[in-house]
Residue, then its C-alpha position, 0 to 999 in steps of 0.5 A: m774692869k778687871t775681874r777675879d774669881i774667888t772663893l769665900h766662906i761665909n758663915e760656913e757656906k762656900y761661895n765661888l764668886t767673880v768680883d771687880a778688882n775695886q770691889t770691897l768685901l762688904q759690897v760682896l757681903r751684902s750682895i749675897g744678902s748678908t745685910g746684917t753686915k751694916y754699910g755706915c761710913g765706907t771709910g773705916e771710921c765707924g766699925a759698923c762693917t766689922v766682920l770676923v776673919n777665920g773665926k777671931t780677927s776683926i776687920l772692917a769689910c768697908l776697907t778690905l777688898a773682896a779679892l784679898a779675902d780669897g779663901m778666907h773664912i768670913t763670919t757676919i752677925m748672921g753666922l753667929e747664932k747656932d741651932g736657935e741659941l744666940h752667941p754669948v756676946q749677942q745674949a749679953f747685948i740683949d741682957r744688958h740693954a746694950i742695943q738702942c737703934g741697933f745699927c752699930t750692934p752687928g759691928m759692936v758684937m763682932k768687935t766684942i767677939s774679937i776683943l774676948e778672943e784675944n784677951p779673955n779677961p779685959t779690964e773696962d779700960q781695955i774694953r773702952h780702948e778696943l771699942e774706940g773704932n766703933m761708934c754709936r750715936c744713941t747709947g753712950y757706951e755705958k751699956i755696951v761696956d756692960a755688956v762686954q763685961h757680962a759677955r766676958d763673965m759668961m763666957k768664963g762661966e761667971t755671972r754678975 
C-alpha cells in the first residue's frame, strides 16, 4: 500500500501524518481521537461525518481522501467550543431541543454552520433544502429546522 506524508490542521492543532493512499479523512480523524465526527453510512448518504474545511465549507469526511486534504484546516464538532463557550449553533440545538439520540447532531451542527456562512438569512425552505443530505431518524426535522432558524437569529443578534 502506498503512503503519503501530509499535514492537517485539525481544530487548530497541526498534525504531521503518514496516511495510506486510500485512507479517508474520517478514518484519520477518528484515529487521532476526534470521535465527535461520526461514521454513519460510509457512502456519503447520511451526513454524520460532516466537517468544515477552511472555516466554512462543509464536506463529507467519509468521501474525502485524507491525502487530498493535505494542508487544509479542518474543524470538527470538537473544535467549536471556545473558552468554555459553545458555538451559537450548538447552543441553538440545545435551546430548541433538536437533539434526540445525538448521532446525527455533529453533522447537523457542522452543516448548519456552513449553511449560515453561505447565507446568513436562509428561509425555512432553503434550510430544509440545504439539510437534505443530513439524515436523522429521531427528530422528524421540525426541531432541527427550528434550531437552525434560532441560530440564524442569534447570530444576527435577534431573539425569537
